[in-house]
C-alpha positions in Angstrom: 54.1 140.4 102.3 57.2 139.3 104.7 55.3 135.4 105.3 55.4 135.4 101.1 58.9 136.9 101.1 60.0 134.4 103.7 57.9 131.4 102.0 60.0 132.1 98.8 63.3 132.4 100.1 62.8 129.0 101.7 62.1 127.4 98.4 65.1 128.8 96.7 67.0 127.8 99.8 65.8 124.5 99.6 65.7 124.0 95.7 69.3 124.9 95.9 70.0 122.9 98.7 68.2 119.9 96.8 70.4 120.9 93.6 73.6 120.9 95.7 72.6 117.6 97.2 72.0 116.1 93.6 75.5 117.3 92.3 77.1 115.5 95.4 75.3 112.6 95.0 76.5 112.4 91.5 79.7 113.1 92.2 80.1 109.7 94.1 79.7 109.0 97.8 81.5 107.2 100.7 80.8 105.4 104.0 78.0 103.6 102.8 79.0 100.3 102.6 78.6 97.5 105.6 82.4 98.2 106.4 81.3 99.9 110.0 78.1 98.0 110.3 75.7 100.6 108.0 72.8 99.1 107.2 71.4 102.3 105.4 73.3 102.5 102.5 72.5 104.6 99.5 69.1 106.3 100.8 69.7 109.2 98.8 68.1 106.9 96.0 65.6 105.1 97.5 65.0 103.4 101.4 65.6 100.2 101.1 67.7 97.8 99.4 66.2 96.8 96.4 66.7 92.7 95.0 66.1 93.9 91.8 69.5 95.6 91.7 72.5 93.2 91.7 76.1 94.0 92.5 78.8 91.7 93.1 82.5 91.9 93.7 84.7 89.4 91.3 88.1 88.9 92.2 90.3 86.1 93.8 89.2 84.7 96.6 92.9 84.1 99.0 95.4 86.7 98.1 99.2 86.7 99.6 100.0 89.1 102.6 101.2 92.7 101.3 100.0 91.6 97.6 98.3 93.8 95.6 95.3 92.7 93.4 93.0 93.9 90.7 89.0 93.1 91.5 85.5 94.1 89.5 82.7 95.0 90.8 79.7 94.5 88.2 76.4 96.3 88.5 73.4 94.7 86.7 69.6 95.4 87.4 67.1 98.5 88.1 66.8 101.1 85.7 70.6 101.2 85.0 70.6 104.2 82.9 73.9 105.1 84.9 75.0 103.1 88.4 77.6 104.4 91.1 79.6 102.8 93.5 81.2 102.6 97.3 83.9 100.6 98.0 85.6 99.8 100.9 87.9 96.9 102.9 87.5 96.1 106.2 91.6 96.0 107.1 93.3 96.2 103.6 93.2 99.0 101.0 91.5 99.8 98.0 93.3 101.7 95.3 92.9 103.1 91.7 93.7 100.8 88.8 94.7 102.3 85.5 92.3 100.0 83.8 88.9 102.6 85.2 89.2 105.8 85.4 85.8 107.0 86.1 86.9 106.2 89.8 88.4 108.4 92.6 89.9 107.7 96.4 88.3 109.6 99.1 89.2 109.8 102.8 86.0 108.5 104.4 87.5 108.3 108.2 90.8 108.8 110.2 93.4 106.5 107.9 90.9 105.2 106.0 90.3 105.7 102.1 87.2 104.1 100.1 86.9 104.3 96.3 83.3 106.1 94.3 82.8 106.7 91.4 83.6 110.8 89.8 80.6 110.7 87.7 77.9 107.9 87.2 78.9 105.7 84.9 77.1 103.8 81.7 76.3 100.4 81.1 77.8 98.4 78.2 76.1 94.8 77.4 73.0 95.5 80.3 76.5 95.6 83.3 78.0 98.6 84.9 82.1 97.7 85.4 83.8 99.3 88.0 87.5 98.1 88.0 90.0 98.7 91.4 93.0 97.1 93.1 93.0 96.0 96.4 96.2 95.4 99.1 96.2 92.8 101.3 97.3 93.6 104.6 100.0 92.0 106.0 98.5 89.4 108.5 98.9 86.4 106.9 96.6 83.6 108.1 93.7 86.1 108.6 90.9 86.8 107.0 89.8 90.2 105.2 86.2 91.4 103.7 86.2 93.5 100.8 82.7 95.4 100.3 80.6 97.5 98.4 77.3 99.3 97.5 76.0 100.4 94.2 73.2 102.9 93.0 70.9 102.4 89.6 69.7 104.9 88.5 67.1 106.0 85.1 69.1 109.8 85.7 66.7 112.2 85.4 68.3 114.2 88.2 65.3 113.2 90.9 65.7 109.9 93.2 62.3 108.7 91.3 62.0 105.1 90.6 65.9 104.9 91.4 67.5 101.3 93.6 70.1 100.2 95.1 71.8 97.5 97.1 74.9 95.8 98.6 76.6 93.7 97.3 77.5 90.4 98.9 80.6 91.1 101.1 83.5 89.4 99.9 85.3 87.7 102.8 89.1 87.1 101.4 91.7 84.7 102.8 95.5 86.0 104.0 97.7 83.6 102.8 101.6 83.3 103.9 103.7 85.4 101.0 105.3 82.8 99.1 109.2 82.2 98.9 110.3 82.1 95.4 113.7 80.1 95.2 116.0 82.1 93.0 118.2 79.2 91.0 120.8 81.6 88.9 121.4 85.1 88.9 121.6 85.9 85.8 119.2 85.0 82.7 119.4 85.8 78.8 115.4 85.6 77.8 112.2 86.1 79.8 111.1 82.4 80.0 108.4 80.6 81.5 109.0 76.7 82.0 106.5 73.9 81.8 105.4 73.2 85.1 106.4 69.6 87.0 105.1 67.7 87.4 102.3 67.7 85.1 99.8 66.5 85.6 100.3 67.4 89.3 98.8 66.4 92.8 98.5 69.0 94.9 102.0 71.2 94.3 103.4 71.6 91.3 106.7 74.1 90.8 107.1 77.1 88.6 110.2 78.2 86.9 110.8 81.5 85.2 113.8 83.2 83.9 113.9 87.2 84.3 116.8 89.3 82.2 117.7 92.3 82.4 116.2 95.0 80.6 119.4 95.6 78.6 123.2 95.6 78.5 123.7 98.4 80.9 120.7 97.4 82.9 121.6 96.0 86.7 118.1 96.1 88.2 116.0 93.9 86.2 112.3 93.7 84.5 110.0 96.0 87.6 106.8 94.2 88.6 107.1 90.9 87.6 104.3 88.7 88.1 102.9 85.3 87.8 99.3 84.5 88.2 97.1 81.4 87.9 93.3 80.9 85.9 91.2 78.3 86.1 89.3 77.3 82.1 86.6 80.1 82.4 89.7 83.0 82.6 89.3 84.0 86.4 92.2 84.5 88.5 92.3 81.9 91.4 95.8 83.1 92.9 98.7 85.2 92.4 102.0 83.4 92.9 104.7 86.2 91.7 103.7 90.0 91.8 107.0 92.4 92.6 110.3 93.3 91.5 112.8 91.5 90.8 116.5 91.0 89.7 117.7 89.2 87.0 118.2 85.7 87.3 115.9 82.0 87.1 113.2 81.3 89.6 111.3 78.7 91.1 107.8 79.1 92.6 105.3 76.5 94.1 101.8 76.6 93.2 99.6 74.4 96.0 96.1 72.8 94.3 94.8 71.3 97.3 91.6 73.9 97.5 91.1 73.9 93.5 89.0 71.6 91.8 90.5 69.1 89.4 91.2 70.4 85.9 93.5 72.4 83.5 94.7 76.0 84.6 96.7 78.4 82.7 99.6 80.3 84.6 100.7 83.9 83.3 104.0 85.4 83.6 104.4 89.1 82.9 106.1 92.2 82.9 105.6 96.2 83.1 107.4 96.2 79.4 104.1 94.0 78.4 106.2 91.4 78.1 103.6 88.1 78.6 103.9 84.0 78.3 101.4 81.8 79.3 101.6 77.5 80.1 98.7 75.3 81.3 99.0 72.8 83.3 96.4 69.9 84.7 95.4 69.5 88.6 94.1 65.5 88.7 92.6 64.4 92.2 
């Protein structure tokens, strides 16, 4: 009788442990990317990485030191009834984006935070996308690495048939912070001028104006952002990202590492004001 009781108790304990473990997995995970040389990944959903699951980190390949840039992890393949994620950076920081409320920031080790899902995310058109922001380290001339580990599950409360895989490590070039030349200290309107020269090779200059918020404001528009995009809408460079006082400014875009073609540059502010122009790199 005692043996039966002990066996039944053990079964109940193990069942409860499995249930709690599944709940923990359901609520996200950290320390499973390759940031620290880990090769095990999300073994809770299978012992080995599955090539049927593809995870891709999408975003700029170069970021200026100290800048904050938005990235995405796209997940396809596998069962994909739901998907989960673990995101980390080697030297910079990964933080939450207002564009994605399904993620949370968790302390993974001493002074190191990673991002993981708050709950498994459903796909849209056979793809699950997690959006986050990356803060580059203040070390111009260096490189950083972004990591991600994704699972693709059938969401049946067991690990049967679930799959996972690492995303390819994303190497980021940390460039020097660009010096913005302040031409004047006053501006009447929010404007974005045509770059000159245009077409250009390899450099071109872009001028823009930032007015005061209103007649009584002396602080200017916060969070001015000037970014360059290719014809596919992919962000290739962030030229300005920060608070600026009212005035007229000039920055330089250096295109030696980009292919010939048409590019768009977009000036935006925290007040949702934006302007877009085209420019042509001709080598």
